C-alpha positions in Angstrom: 15.2 20.2 160.1 11.5 20.8 160.3 10.1 22.8 157.4 13.5 24.1 156.3 15.1 22.8 153.1 18.3 20.8 153.2 21.7 22.6 152.6 22.4 22.8 148.8 26.0 23.7 148.8 29.2 22.5 150.6 29.0 21.9 154.3 31.4 21.5 157.2 30.7 19.0 159.9 32.2 18.9 163.4 31.5 15.9 165.6 32.6 15.4 169.2 31.7 12.2 171.0 32.2 12.5 174.7 32.2 9.1 176.3 32.1 8.1 180.0 35.5 7.5 181.6 35.8 4.0 183.0 35.8 3.7 186.8 39.1 1.7 186.5 41.0 4.8 185.2 43.6 5.8 187.8 42.9 9.2 189.3 46.4 10.4 188.4 45.6 9.9 184.7 42.1 11.3 184.6 43.0 14.8 183.2 45.2 13.4 180.4 43.6 10.1 179.6 42.4 9.5 176.0 39.6 7.1 175.1 41.4 4.5 173.1 38.9 1.7 173.6 36.1 0.7 171.3 33.9 1.9 169.6 36.3 3.4 167.1 36.0 7.0 166.1 35.1 6.1 162.6 31.9 4.3 163.9 30.9 7.5 165.7 31.5 9.5 162.5 29.3 7.1 160.4 26.5 7.3 162.9 26.7 11.1 163.1 26.7 11.6 159.3 23.9 9.1 158.8 21.8 10.9 161.4 22.4 14.2 159.9 21.6 13.0 156.3 18.4 15.1 156.1 20.5 18.2 156.6 22.0 18.0 153.1 21.0 16.5 149.8 24.1 14.3 149.2 27.0 13.1 151.3 29.3 14.5 148.7 28.4 18.0 150.0 30.5 17.3 153.1 33.8 19.0 152.2 35.3 19.3 155.7 35.0 16.9 158.6 36.5 17.3 162.1 35.9 14.6 164.6 37.2 13.8 168.1 36.4 11.2 170.8 37.0 12.5 174.3 36.1 11.6 177.9 33.2 13.7 179.1 34.4 16.3 181.6 31.2 15.9 183.6 31.1 12.1 183.4 27.9 12.1 181.3 28.3 10.8 177.7 27.0 13.2 175.0 27.4 14.3 171.4 28.1 17.7 169.9 27.4 17.9 166.2 27.7 21.2 164.2 26.9 21.6 160.6 28.0 24.8 158.9 27.0 25.8 155.4 29.6 27.4 153.2 29.5 28.8 149.7 33.0 29.4 148.3 33.5 30.6 144.8 33.6 27.8 142.2 37.1 26.4 142.0 38.3 28.1 145.2 39.4 25.9 148.2 37.1 26.0 151.2 38.9 28.1 153.8 39.4 26.4 157.2 39.0 29.7 159.1 42.0 28.9 161.3 40.4 25.9 163.0 42.4 22.7 163.5 41.0 19.2 164.0 44.2 18.4 165.9 43.4 20.6 168.9 42.7 18.9 172.2 39.3 19.5 173.6 37.7 18.2 176.8 34.0 17.5 176.4 33.6 20.0 173.7 34.8 23.0 175.8 36.2 25.6 173.6 34.3 24.5 170.5 32.1 27.0 168.9 29.7 24.2 168.1 26.4 24.1 170.0 24.7 20.8 170.9 22.5 19.4 168.2 22.5 20.2 164.5 22.7 23.8 163.3 19.9 25.1 161.0 20.7 26.7 157.7 21.1 30.5 157.7 
């Protein structure tokens, strides 16, 4: 994060791992296919959180995590990782702001997250 200090409060993390579609995938299934082969989504999550470690002081600060593994719409594998600082009142639940981790997303399209890791405000 350069010369910026790490986040000190609760953070939300959104991870999208867009993987290459195998050439063996039938053309009729390419729009609806889901990447169910290895590596597992939890391995992508671990890698993303370990790589973003300098963005916060302690992993316990991650209070919301949204992750998905999709086929890259343009065929090129890539990652989208967004880190958002949030400072709710003590004892108040962290609002989800109407987002849902269950939404279907092709290659990060429709996500408000930009490629890379966001800087603190």
